[in-house]
C-alpha positions in Angstrom: -33.4 -48.5 95.4 -31.2 -45.4 94.5 -32.2 -41.8 95.4 -32.8 -41.2 91.7 -35.1 -44.3 91.7 -36.9 -42.9 94.7 -37.6 -39.7 92.8 -38.7 -41.3 89.8 -41.1 -43.5 91.6 -42.6 -40.7 93.6 -43.2 -38.9 90.3 -44.6 -42.0 88.4 -47.0 -42.5 91.5 -48.1 -38.9 91.5 -46.7 -38.5 95.1 -45.3 -35.1 94.3 -45.5 -33.7 97.6 -43.0 -36.3 98.8 -40.2 -34.9 96.7 -39.3 -32.1 99.1 -38.6 -34.6 101.7 -36.5 -37.0 99.4 -32.7 -36.3 99.2 -31.1 -35.1 96.1 -28.6 -37.3 94.8 -24.9 -36.4 94.8 -24.6 -37.3 91.3 -26.7 -38.1 88.0 -26.4 -39.3 84.6 -26.0 -36.5 82.0 -25.0 -36.3 78.3 -21.6 -34.7 78.0 -19.0 -33.6 75.6 -15.5 -33.7 77.1 -12.9 -31.0 76.9 -10.1 -33.4 76.1 -11.9 -34.6 72.9 -12.5 -31.1 71.1 -9.8 -32.1 68.6 -11.3 -35.4 67.7 -12.9 -34.2 64.4 -10.0 -32.1 63.0 -9.8 -32.3 59.3 -13.2 -33.9 58.7 -16.0 -31.9 56.8 -18.9 -31.0 59.1 -21.2 -33.6 57.5 -18.7 -36.4 58.3 -18.6 -35.5 62.1 -20.4 -38.1 64.0 -22.1 -37.1 67.3 -22.2 -40.6 68.5 -18.4 -40.5 68.9 -18.5 -37.2 71.1 -21.6 -37.5 73.2 -21.3 -39.5 76.2 -23.7 -40.5 79.0 -21.5 -39.8 82.2 -22.2 -39.9 85.9 -21.6 -36.2 86.9 -21.8 -34.5 90.2 -25.1 -32.6 91.1 -24.2 -28.9 91.0 -24.5 -26.7 94.2 -27.9 -24.8 94.1 -27.5 -21.0 94.0 -29.9 -18.2 94.8 -32.8 -17.7 92.2 -32.1 -21.3 90.7 -33.8 -24.6 90.8 -33.0 -28.3 90.4 -35.3 -30.2 88.2 -35.8 -34.0 87.9 -36.0 -34.3 84.2 -38.5 -36.6 82.7 -37.7 -36.0 79.0 -35.7 -33.6 76.8 -35.2 -33.0 73.1 -32.5 -32.5 70.5 -31.9 -29.1 69.0 -29.4 -28.0 66.6 -27.3 -26.4 69.1 -26.7 -29.8 70.6 -25.4 -30.9 67.0 -23.2 -27.9 66.9 -21.9 -28.7 70.5 -21.3 -32.3 69.6 -19.2 -31.5 66.5 -17.4 -28.7 68.2 -18.6 -26.1 65.7 -18.3 -23.0 65.1 -16.1 -23.2 68.3 -16.1 -25.7 71.2 -18.6 -24.8 73.8 -15.9 -24.9 76.5 -15.1 -21.3 75.4 -18.5 -20.3 76.4 -18.3 -22.0 79.9 -14.8 -20.4 80.5 -16.2 -17.0 79.6 -19.3 -17.5 81.8 -17.1 -18.7 84.6 -15.2 -15.5 84.8 -18.4 -13.5 85.8 -18.7 -14.6 89.4 -17.9 -17.5 92.0 -21.4 -18.9 91.4 -21.0 -18.9 87.5 -17.5 -20.5 88.0 -19.5 -23.7 88.7 -20.3 -23.9 85.0 -16.5 -23.9 83.9 -15.7 -27.7 83.8 -13.7 -30.2 81.8 -17.2 -31.7 80.6 -20.3 -29.9 79.4 -23.8 -31.4 80.1 -25.8 -30.4 77.2 -29.5 -29.8 76.2 -31.8 -26.9 76.1 -35.2 -28.4 76.5 -36.7 -30.3 79.4 -40.1 -31.4 81.1 -39.8 -32.6 84.6 -40.5 -31.9 88.1 -39.1 -29.3 90.5 -36.8 -30.9 93.2 -35.2 -28.0 95.1 -35.4 -24.1 94.8 -32.6 -21.7 95.9 -33.0 -18.7 98.1 -35.2 -15.9 96.8 -37.4 -18.3 94.7 -41.1 -17.7 95.4 -43.2 -18.7 92.5 -42.1 -22.3 92.4 -41.7 -25.1 94.9 -40.8 -28.8 94.9 -43.2 -31.2 93.1 -44.5 -28.7 90.6 -44.5 -30.0 87.0 -42.7 -27.8 84.6 -41.0 -27.1 81.2 -38.0 -24.9 81.0 -37.1 -22.2 78.3 -33.5 -22.0 77.5 -32.8 -18.1 78.1 -30.2 -17.6 80.9 -29.6 -13.9 81.8 -28.1 -12.1 84.6 -29.9 -8.7 84.3 -27.4 -6.7 86.4 -27.1 -4.0 83.8 -29.7 -2.0 82.1 -29.6 -3.2 78.6 -31.8 -6.3 79.1 -34.8 -4.6 81.2 -36.7 -3.7 78.0 -36.0 -6.9 76.2 -34.2 -9.7 78.3 -32.6 -10.9 75.0 -30.6 -7.8 74.8 -29.0 -8.4 78.3 -25.3 -8.1 78.0 -24.9 -11.6 79.7 -27.6 -13.5 77.7 -26.8 -17.0 77.2 -28.5 -20.2 75.9 -28.8 -22.7 78.7 -27.4 -26.0 78.0 -25.2 -24.6 75.0 -23.6 -21.6 76.6 -24.1 -22.8 80.2 -23.5 -26.2 81.8 -26.0 -28.6 83.6 -28.4 -28.7 80.6 -31.6 -30.7 79.9 -30.2 -34.0 78.3 -29.7 -35.4 81.8 -31.7 -36.9 84.8 -31.2 -33.6 86.7 -30.8 -30.1 85.4 -29.8 -26.9 86.9 -32.0 -23.7 85.7 -32.6 -20.2 86.8 -36.2 -20.3 88.4 -37.2 -17.6 85.7 -36.7 -20.2 83.1 -39.7 -22.2 84.4 -43.1 -22.5 83.0 -46.1 -24.7 83.7 -46.0 -28.1 81.8 -49.1 -28.4 79.5 -51.2 -30.8 81.2 -52.6 -32.6 78.2 -49.1 -33.7 76.9 -46.8 -36.5 77.8 -43.5 -35.8 79.3 -41.7 -36.2 75.8 -44.2 -34.3 74.0 -44.0 -31.3 76.5 -40.2 -31.3 76.3 -40.1 -31.0 72.4 -41.5 -27.6 71.8 -39.4 -25.3 74.2 -36.7 -23.9 72.2 -38.0 -24.0 68.6 -41.5 -22.9 69.7 -40.3 -19.8 71.5 -37.9 -19.1 68.7 -40.4 -19.4 66.1 -42.8 -17.2 68.1 -40.4 -14.4 68.5 -39.2 -14.6 64.9 -42.5 -14.5 63.2 -45.3 -13.3 65.7 -43.6 -10.9 68.2 -43.0 -7.2 67.5 -39.3 -8.0 68.1 -39.4 -10.1 65.1 -41.5 -10.0 61.8 -44.8 -8.9 63.6 -46.9 -11.2 61.3 -50.5 -10.0 60.5 -53.5 -11.6 58.9 -53.1 -11.9 55.2 -49.3 -11.9 55.2 -47.7 -14.3 52.7 -44.9 -16.0 54.6 -42.2 -18.1 52.8 -41.2 -20.7 55.3 -37.9 -22.7 54.7 -37.7 -26.2 56.2 -41.4 -26.0 56.8 -41.7 -29.4 58.4 -38.6 -29.2 60.4 -38.0 -28.2 64.0 -38.4 -24.6 63.5 -40.5 -24.6 60.4 -43.3 -26.8 61.7 -44.0 -24.1 64.4 -43.6 -21.3 61.9 -46.2 -23.1 59.7 -48.7 -23.3 62.7 -48.3 -19.6 63.8 -48.8 -18.5 60.2 -52.0 -20.6 60.0 -53.2 -19.6 63.4 -52.5 -16.0 62.7 -54.6 -15.8 59.5 -51.3 -15.7 57.3 -50.6 -17.6 54.0 -47.7 -19.9 54.4 -45.7 -21.0 51.6 -43.9 -24.1 52.6 -40.6 -25.1 51.2 -39.5 -28.6 51.9 -37.3 -31.3 50.2 -39.4 -34.4 49.8 -43.1 -35.6 49.2 -43.3 -36.9 52.6 -42.3 -33.5 54.2 -44.8 -31.9 51.8 -47.5 -34.2 53.1 -46.8 -33.1 56.9 -47.3 -29.6 55.9 -50.6 -30.6 54.5 -51.6 -32.3 57.6 -50.9 -29.0 59.5 -53.3 -27.2 57.0 -50.9 -25.6 54.7 -51.9 -25.7 50.9 -48.9 -23.8 49.2 -46.0 -26.1 49.2 -42.8 -26.1 47.2 -40.7 -29.3 47.0 -37.3 -27.7 46.2 -35.7 -31.1 45.3 -38.5 -32.0 42.9 -38.2 -28.6 41.4 -34.4 -28.9 41.2 -33.3 -25.5 42.6 -29.7 -24.9 42.7 -29.1 -21.5 44.0 -25.3 -21.8 43.9 -23.3 -22.5 40.6 -20.3 -23.5 42.7 -18.9 -22.9 46.0 -18.3 -19.3 45.4 -21.0 -18.0 43.0 -24.7 -17.9 43.2 -27.1 -18.1 40.4 -29.8 -15.4 40.0 -31.6 -17.1 37.5 -32.4 -19.8 40.0 -33.6 -16.9 42.3 -35.9 -15.7 39.5 -37.3 -19.1 38.8 -37.9 -19.6 42.5 -39.7 -16.3 42.8 -41.8 -17.1 39.8 -42.9 -20.4 41.6 -43.9 -18.4 44.5 -46.1 -16.1 42.7 -47.6 -19.0 40.7 -48.8 -20.2 44.0 -50.0 -17.1 45.6 -51.7 -15.5 42.7 -48.9 -13.2 41.8 -47.9 -12.2 45.4 -44.4 -12.1 46.6 -43.7 -13.0 50.3 -44.3 -10.3 53.0 -42.2 -12.2 55.4 -39.4 -14.7 54.7 -38.7 -17.1 57.7 -35.0 -17.8 57.3 -32.8 -20.2 59.2 -30.9 -22.4 56.7 -28.4 -19.4 56.2 -25.6 -19.4 53.4 -27.5 -21.7 51.0 -30.6 -20.1 50.8 -30.1 -16.3 51.9 -29.4 -14.8 48.5 -32.8 -16.3 47.4 -34.6 -15.1 50.3 -33.6 -11.6 49.8 -34.5 -11.6 46.4 -37.9 -13.2 46.9 -39.2 -11.0 49.7 -41.6 -8.4 48.2 -41.0 -4.6 48.1 -40.8 -3.5 51.6 -40.8 -6.9 52.9 -38.9 -8.6 55.9 -36.4 -11.4 55.9 -36.2 -12.5 59.6 -33.3 -14.8 60.3 -32.0 -17.1 63.0 -29.5 -19.7 62.9 -27.5 -20.7 59.9 -27.6 -24.4 59.6 -26.1 -24.4 56.0 -23.4 -21.7 56.9 -22.8 -18.6 58.7 -21.3 -16.5 55.8 -24.4 -15.1 54.0 -24.4 -13.5 50.4 -26.9 -11.5 48.8 -27.4 -9.0 46.1 -27.8 -5.8 48.1 -29.6 -4.0 45.2 -32.7 -6.1 45.8 -32.5 -4.9 49.6 -31.8 -1.3 49.3 -33.5 -0.3 46.2 -36.8 -2.3 47.2 -36.7 -1.1 50.9 -36.7 -4.5 52.4 -35.5 -5.2 55.9 -33.4 -7.9 57.4 -34.0 -8.6 61.1 -31.9 -10.9 63.3 -33.9 -13.0 65.8 -32.4 -15.1 68.6 -34.4 -17.4 70.7 -37.0 -15.3 72.8 -37.4 -13.3 76.1 -39.4 -14.8 79.0 -42.6 -13.3 78.1 -42.4 -14.4 74.5 -41.6 -17.9 75.7 -44.4 -17.9 78.2 -46.9 -16.9 75.6 -45.6 -19.5 73.2 -45.9 -22.2 76.0 -49.5 -20.7 76.9 -50.5 -21.5 73.2 -49.3 -25.0 73.6 -51.1 -25.5 76.9 -54.3 -24.3 75.2 -54.1 -26.7 72.3 -53.7 -23.8 69.7 -50.1 -24.8 68.9 -49.0 -28.5 68.8 -45.9 -30.4 69.4 -44.2 -31.7 66.5 -42.6 -34.9 67.9 -41.8 -37.6 65.5 -39.6 -40.0 67.4 -38.2 -40.4 70.9 -34.7 -42.0 71.8 -33.4 -43.1 75.3 -30.7 -41.2 77.1 -28.2 -43.8 76.0 -29.0 -43.1 72.3 -28.9 -39.5 72.4 -25.7 -39.6 70.0 -27.9 -41.3 67.3 -30.7 -38.7 67.9 -28.3 -35.9 67.3 -26.8 -37.6 64.3 -30.4 -37.8 62.8 -30.8 -34.1 63.2 -27.3 -33.4 62.0 -28.2 -35.3 58.7 -31.7 -34.1 58.5 -32.8 -37.6 58.7 -35.7 -36.5 61.0 -39.0 -34.7 60.9 -40.3 -32.0 63.3 -38.5 -32.7 66.8 -36.7 -35.6 68.1 -37.3 -36.4 71.9 -35.1 -38.0 74.5 -36.5 -39.8 77.6 -34.5 -39.2 81.0 -36.1 -40.3 84.0 -39.4 -41.3 82.4 -39.1 -45.1 81.8 -41.4 -45.2 78.7 -43.3 -43.0 76.4 -46.9 -41.8 77.0 -46.7 -40.8 80.8 -47.5 -37.6 82.4 -50.8 -36.7 80.9 -53.0 -34.8 83.3 -55.9 -33.5 81.1 -57.1 -36.4 79.0 -60.3 -34.4 77.8 -58.2 -31.8 76.1 -55.8 -34.3 74.8 -58.5 -36.2 73.1 -59.8 -33.1 71.4 -56.4 -32.5 69.8 -55.0 -36.1 69.5 -54.5 -36.1 65.7 -52.7 -32.7 65.8 -50.5 -34.0 68.5 -49.5 -37.0 66.6 -49.3 -35.5 63.1 -45.4 -36.0 63.0 -45.4 -39.5 64.6 -43.6 -42.1 62.6 -42.7 -39.6 60.0 
């Protein structure tokens, strides 16, 4: 039996106290991209780049544990769009991030390697903690948020997202969660929701925290009861959480989806106002260079038809280039467009007359600080917000999982098993789980 097998067996047998006495293996399997392959997709359009070619499952050395850090035995992880970007080397190869991080200190130099272990979500069990870690100990079941900060300057001490050395773990740092072991800062750790399986608990992290800050937090749109909220991709990884937060907060979501199947998922969540953009035939761009304001107007009219004449107080934006002009137009006078990511393109174009003359605001939102992540995870743990896991893959099939996300051939979140040998393990609170089982499984098989 290998050392990793011993660790896995101790976790599966609930012998968590034994983990502190088990040796940490010298290496583990992780999903990687390789620096010598960054040119493999040159000349191909983005949609033709295949993550199955660039994502590998490699045996990699276990990193040295530094002060304030923790090694976690990863039971499950999940796919986010940043893993897709990493796998297709867009907008730039992530090795640029690792090189820049490596210049900060001898400790951060560990991250600057010719391979990058990716992944920004995990659920698992603490194996070891470094010097100065007091709140966590080996054997504790955890999930991790993906904010990596240094906090040596003043800028991040009001909002850690403003730290000058703020990074996304597993994207802009190495040793991410799509692996059997992960290295995190101890202040990334949060308690695993007890009523969820390993794969369910791993899936909300990045998107749940991102949606919380973007929509609920005062650092984002500061949602209030009665707000009309236009949510793009409302059944997807981000949008499915935005839809839940809108409903939970007494707001009125207007869910934009691209198929009847996705519309049905939004109805399962409790949403009533739904726009199937493909069925309605919206084409916001006449061609590659020019948008069509008449389509913005037709879209706005559809929203008002559904809401009884009201425009959105908040537009939850993340597609970017394809939809941003319509989003700025559609928001009500004095309304807010809050944006993160740009999955359809980073160069946004909009008619500024609709912004400045109608006193609208554009707010940029990126992931979440520790407090926001903790609150978002707390809502999961209390059964007030639910995971949106639709399918789970093995570590070996991570490339296929990333391809599904790249081509939008998925619903909600896509999970990946690491040390967990099968789905359905890790539940501690069966009573709470039974109460919310339908909601937990709402995306299953979609």
